[in-house]
C-alpha positions in Angstrom: -10.7 2.6 35.9 -8.6 -0.4 35.2 -5.0 -0.2 34.0 -6.2 -1.3 30.5 -8.8 1.4 30.5 -6.2 4.0 31.4 -3.9 2.8 28.5 -6.7 3.0 26.0 -7.6 6.4 27.3 -4.1 7.7 26.7 -4.0 6.2 23.2 -7.3 7.8 22.2 -6.1 11.2 23.4 -2.9 10.7 21.4 -4.7 9.8 18.2 -6.7 12.9 18.2 -4.4 15.5 19.7 -0.7 14.7 19.4 1.2 16.8 16.9 2.7 14.9 14.0 5.5 16.0 11.8 4.8 16.2 8.1 6.4 13.6 5.9 7.4 16.2 3.5 9.3 19.5 4.0 8.6 22.5 2.0 11.0 21.7 -0.8 12.2 24.2 -3.3 10.8 23.7 -6.8 14.0 22.5 -8.4 13.3 21.0 -11.7 15.3 17.9 -11.1 12.5 16.3 -9.2 9.6 18.0 -10.9 7.5 15.9 -13.2 6.6 17.0 -16.7 3.1 17.7 -15.5 4.5 20.7 -13.5 4.7 22.6 -16.8 0.9 22.7 -17.1 -1.1 25.2 -15.0 -4.3 23.2 -14.8 -5.3 19.6 -13.8 -6.3 17.4 -16.8 -9.6 15.5 -17.5 -11.8 17.9 -15.5 -9.9 16.9 -12.3 -10.4 19.1 -9.3 -8.7 19.0 -6.0 -10.4 17.2 -3.0 -12.6 15.2 -5.4 -12.4 11.4 -6.0 -12.2 10.8 -9.8 -12.4 7.6 -11.8 -9.8 7.4 -14.5 -9.4 5.0 -17.4 -6.2 4.1 -19.2 -5.3 1.4 -21.8 -2.6 -1.2 -21.2 -1.1 -3.0 -24.1 -0.2 -6.7 -23.5 0.9 -8.5 -26.6 0.3 -11.9 -25.0 -3.4 -11.6 -25.6 -5.4 -11.7 -28.9 -7.1 -8.4 -27.8 -3.9 -6.8 -26.7 -5.3 -3.4 -25.6 -6.9 -3.8 -22.1 -9.0 -1.1 -20.5 -8.0 -0.5 -16.9 -9.2 1.8 -14.2 -8.0 3.7 -11.1 -9.3 6.4 -8.7 -7.4 9.5 -7.9 -7.6 12.3 -5.4 -5.5 15.4 -5.6 -5.2 17.3 -2.3 -6.3 20.9 -2.1 -5.7 23.5 0.4 -7.9 25.3 3.0 -7.3 28.6 1.1 -8.0 27.1 -2.3 -10.2 23.9 -2.1 -11.8 22.3 -5.1 -9.6 24.0 -7.6 -8.0 22.8 -10.9 -4.6 24.3 -10.1 -1.6 22.0 -10.4 1.4 24.3 -10.3 2.7 23.2 -6.8 4.8 20.0 -6.7 3.1 17.3 -4.8 4.0 13.8 -3.5 2.4 10.6 -4.7 1.2 7.4 -3.1 -0.3 4.4 -4.9 -2.4 2.1 -2.7 -3.5 -1.4 -3.7 -6.6 -3.0 -2.3 -6.8 -6.6 -1.2 -8.2 -9.7 -3.0 -12.0 -9.3 -3.9 -11.9 -5.7 -2.7 -12.0 -2.6 -4.9 -10.4 0.8 -5.2 -13.4 2.9 -4.2 -14.0 0.7 -1.1 -10.5 1.1 0.4 -10.4 4.8 -0.5 -13.4 5.4 1.7 -12.7 2.7 4.3 -9.3 4.0 5.4 -8.0 7.4 6.4 -5.4 7.8 3.7 -7.3 10.6 1.9 -7.6 12.6 5.1 -4.0 12.3 6.1 -2.8 12.8 2.5 -4.6 16.2 2.3 -2.6 17.4 5.3 0.6 15.9 3.9 0.1 17.2 0.4 0.0 13.7 -1.2 -1.8 12.7 -4.3 -3.6 9.4 -3.7 -4.0 6.8 -6.5 -6.1 3.7 -6.0 -5.7 1.2 -8.8 -8.5 -1.2 -9.5 -7.7 -4.9 -9.8 -9.2 -6.7 -12.8 -12.0 -9.2 -12.4 -12.1 -11.5 -15.4 -13.3 -14.7 -13.6 -16.1 -16.6 -15.4 -17.8 -19.5 -13.6 -18.3 -22.9 -15.3 -22.0 -21.9 -16.0 -20.8 -18.9 -18.0 -21.7 -16.3 -15.3 -19.2 -13.4 -15.1 -18.0 -12.6 -11.6 -17.6 -8.8 -11.2 -16.3 -8.8 -7.6 -13.2 -10.9 -7.5 -10.6 -8.2 -8.2 -7.1 -9.5 -7.8 -3.4 -8.8 -8.5 -0.9 -10.9 -10.4 1.9 -10.7 -7.9 4.7 -12.8 -6.5 3.2 -16.2 -7.3 -0.5 -15.4 -7.0 -0.9 -16.2 -10.7 2.1 -18.3 -11.5 1.9 -21.5 -13.3 5.0 -22.6 -11.4 3.5 -22.4 -7.9 3.5 -25.8 -6.2 3.2 -27.6 -2.9 -0.4 -26.9 -2.1 -4.1 -27.6 -2.9 -5.3 -24.1 -3.5 -8.6 -22.5 -4.5 -8.4 -23.4 -8.1 -9.6 -19.9 -9.0 -6.9 -19.4 -11.7 -8.5 -21.9 -14.0 -11.6 -19.7 -14.2 -9.9 -16.5 -15.2 -10.3 -15.8 -18.9 -6.8 -14.3 -19.0 -5.3 -17.5 -17.6 -7.3 -19.7 -19.9 -6.0 -17.8 -22.9 -2.4 -18.3 -21.6 -3.1 -22.0 -20.9 -2.4 -21.4 -17.2 -4.3 -23.5 -14.7 -2.7 -24.1 -11.3 -4.4 -25.0 -8.0 -1.9 -23.0 -6.1 -2.6 -19.8 -8.0 -5.7 -17.6 -7.3 -5.3 -14.4 -9.3 -5.8 -13.0 -12.7 -3.0 -13.5 -15.3 -3.1 -9.9 -16.5 0.2 -8.0 -16.2 -0.3 -5.6 -13.3 3.2 -4.2 -13.5 2.4 -2.9 -16.9 -0.7 -1.4 -15.4 1.3 0.4 -12.8 3.8 1.6 -15.3 1.0 3.2 -17.4 -0.5 4.8 -14.3 2.8 6.3 -13.3 3.5 7.5 -16.8 0.1 9.2 -16.9 0.6 10.8 -13.5 4.0 12.2 -14.2 3.0 13.6 -17.5 -0.2 15.2 -16.3 0.3 16.1 -12.6 2.9 18.1 -10.8 4.7 15.4 -8.9 7.9 15.4 -6.9 9.5 12.4 -8.6 11.7 11.8 -5.5 8.6 11.3 -3.3 6.6 8.5 -4.9 5.5 5.7 -2.6 3.6 2.4 -2.8 1.5 0.6 -0.2 -1.0 -2.3 -0.3 -2.9 -4.8 1.9 -3.1 -8.5 1.6 -3.1 -9.4 -2.2 -2.3 -5.7 -2.6 0.6 -6.1 -0.3 1.7 -8.9 -2.6 1.4 -6.4 -5.5 3.7 -4.1 -3.5 6.3 -6.9 -3.3 5.8 -7.5 -7.1 6.9 -3.9 -7.7 9.8 -4.3 -5.3 10.9 -7.3 -7.3 10.3 -6.1 -10.9 9.8 -2.3 -10.9 11.3 -0.6 -7.8 13.2 2.2 -9.4 10.6 5.0 -9.4 9.7 4.6 -5.8 11.2 6.0 -2.6 9.6 3.5 -0.1 7.2 0.6 0.1 4.6 -0.2 2.9 3.1 -3.7 3.0 0.2 -4.6 5.3 -0.2 -8.4 5.9 0.9 -9.5 2.4 3.8 -11.7 1.4 5.0 -13.7 -1.6 4.0 -17.3 -2.0 6.7 -19.7 -1.0 9.5 -19.7 -3.6 8.7 -16.3 -5.1 11.1 -14.1 -3.1 13.5 -12.4 -5.4 15.4 -9.3 -4.2 18.1 -9.5 -6.8 17.0 -6.4 -8.7 19.8 -3.8 -8.2 17.2 -1.0 -8.2 15.9 -2.0 -4.8 19.1 -0.8 -3.1 18.3 2.2 -1.0 14.5 1.6 -1.1 12.9 1.6 2.3 10.4 -1.0 3.5 7.8 -1.1 6.3 6.0 -4.4 6.7 3.0 -4.6 9.1 1.5 -8.0 10.0 -0.8 -9.6 12.6 0.8 -12.4 14.6 -2.4 -14.5 14.4 -3.1 -14.1 10.7 -4.4 -17.3 9.2 -4.8 -16.0 5.7 -1.2 -14.9 5.2 0.4 -16.6 8.2 3.2 -14.6 9.8 5.6 -17.5 10.0 4.7 -18.9 6.6 2.8 -22.0 7.7 0.0 -23.5 5.6 -2.9 -21.1 5.4 -6.6 -21.8 5.6 -6.8 -22.2 1.8 -3.9 -24.6 1.8 -1.5 -22.0 0.3 2.1 -21.6 1.6 3.3 -18.0 1.9 6.9 -16.9 2.7 7.5 -16.4 6.4 7.6 -12.7 7.2 10.6 -12.7 9.6 12.8 -14.4 7.0 11.4 -12.2 4.3 12.3 -8.9 6.1 15.6 -10.3 7.3 16.6 -11.1 3.7 15.5 -7.6 2.5 17.6 -6.1 5.3 20.6 -8.2 4.2 20.3 -6.8 0.7 20.2 -3.3 2.1 23.3 -4.1 4.2 21.7 -3.4 7.5 22.9 -4.5 10.9 21.6 -8.0 11.6 20.6 -7.2 15.2 17.2 -5.4 15.3 16.5 -2.5 17.5 13.2 -1.0 18.7 11.4 1.4 16.4 9.2 3.3 18.8 5.9 4.8 17.6 3.1 6.7 19.3 0.9 3.6 18.8 2.7 1.0 20.7 -0.1 0.4 23.2 -2.7 -0.4 20.5 -3.2 -4.1 19.8 0.3 -4.6 21.2 1.7 -2.8 18.1 5.4 -3.5 18.2 8.0 -2.3 15.6 11.6 -3.2 15.1 14.1 -1.8 12.8 17.2 -3.2 11.1 19.5 -0.2 11.7 22.5 1.3 10.0 21.7 0.2 6.5 24.7 0.9 4.2 22.2 1.6 1.4 20.5 4.4 3.3 17.2 2.5 3.5 15.0 2.1 6.5 13.8 -1.5 7.0 11.1 -1.9 9.7 8.9 -4.8 10.7 5.8 -4.1 12.9 3.6 -6.7 14.4 0.3 -6.5 16.2 -2.0 -8.8 18.2 -4.6 -9.7 15.5 -5.3 -11.5 12.3 -6.1 -10.6 8.7 -8.0 -7.4 9.6 -6.8 -3.9 9.1 -5.4 -2.8 12.5 -5.9 0.6 14.1 -3.5 3.4 13.2 -1.9 1.7 10.2 -2.4 4.9 8.1 -0.7 7.0 10.8 2.0 4.4 11.3 2.7 4.5 7.6 3.3 8.3 7.6 5.2 8.1 10.8 7.6 5.6 9.1 7.8 7.9 6.0 8.8 10.7 8.2 11.9 8.8 9.1 12.5 7.8 5.5 12.5 11.4 4.1 14.4 12.9 7.0 12.8 16.3 6.5 9.9 17.6 8.6 7.5 20.3 9.4 5.0 20.4 12.3 1.4 19.7 11.6 -1.5 18.5 13.7 -3.1 15.2 12.9 -6.8 15.6 12.0 -8.6 12.4 11.5 -12.2 12.0 10.1 -14.8 13.7 12.3 -16.4 10.3 12.9 -13.2 9.0 14.3 -13.2 11.8 16.9 -16.8 11.1 17.8 -16.0 7.4 18.3 -13.1 8.3 20.4 -15.3 10.5 22.7 -17.8 7.7 23.0 -15.0 5.3 23.9 -13.7 7.7 26.5 -17.1 7.8 28.1 -17.4 4.0 28.0 -13.9 3.6 29.6 -14.9 6.0 32.4 -17.5 3.5 33.4 -15.2 0.5 33.4 
């Protein structure tokens, strides 16, 4: 076999067999981090563990004539091997909110990625919010499949310096607010309000460890993660962004509540949709360069300016390379990972996310990573193929 084949062989073995440490230790049930939902013995709304459930909540936004807007999200509460598919909610769990990308949807990403599988082993409730699609074409046809997030410039009337998609002028929410800007491409609905309502519902109805709430997102969903960093960071322990960044001019880390909040940013070096270095993208939009973005976040956290290597078990996959700004006075972890690739979800992002969160929480218990069965089968087939190289 070639050297490359041997490297890939080792990685595939690691993915399926290496022991990981759990992100979360077996905490005591002290009431200071237990949500109000811990007082209820049963899950609400016919929820059962290990099942994906579509939920509906109302968001009130007084900017609109019809101020009550119906929004949706999917939720999956992890069960246990001893008690799967139950409605019990007495044990305190951890919570992660994951935002899909532009034109994607919550159900798609929940099945496309391995977060549910890992979350079950890590005792994490997964919530997948659904972006709103209120775009109507000039001929009056409603477009149901352009879900987007209003985040760090994606729907701002103040964005400038580009010739964008012009989508914003077609969103009914933007039309009502008289916003039409070629540099903006997303709905004008207030998605921070949406997240606030989701979190309020989750803490009131589920048994959540309020000190272990996390946010992640990809692409436009990564932008939404930065929107929360900017405007609503307080409830969250850490943020994970995958190839998303603010549009140029929309970086604002002045919110004092971001101090102590950890950040992992993962980005492809050849991304042309959200370019790593902030150059003009393929839609003539200008995003903030990622190196400067993470450097500024590290400065706010009072980290050392000199980066050091942040080793992971995945460093041989797509030249996955992570570096950390160390010794942050705020106590935060700030890590930037790059890979050889573009605007496509790279291998092992889910595992790298939890590996990072292991370091953020600082408390561990051993557990064995078990990916989806199909992943194991694919690995075996790859091993067979590599043997023939």
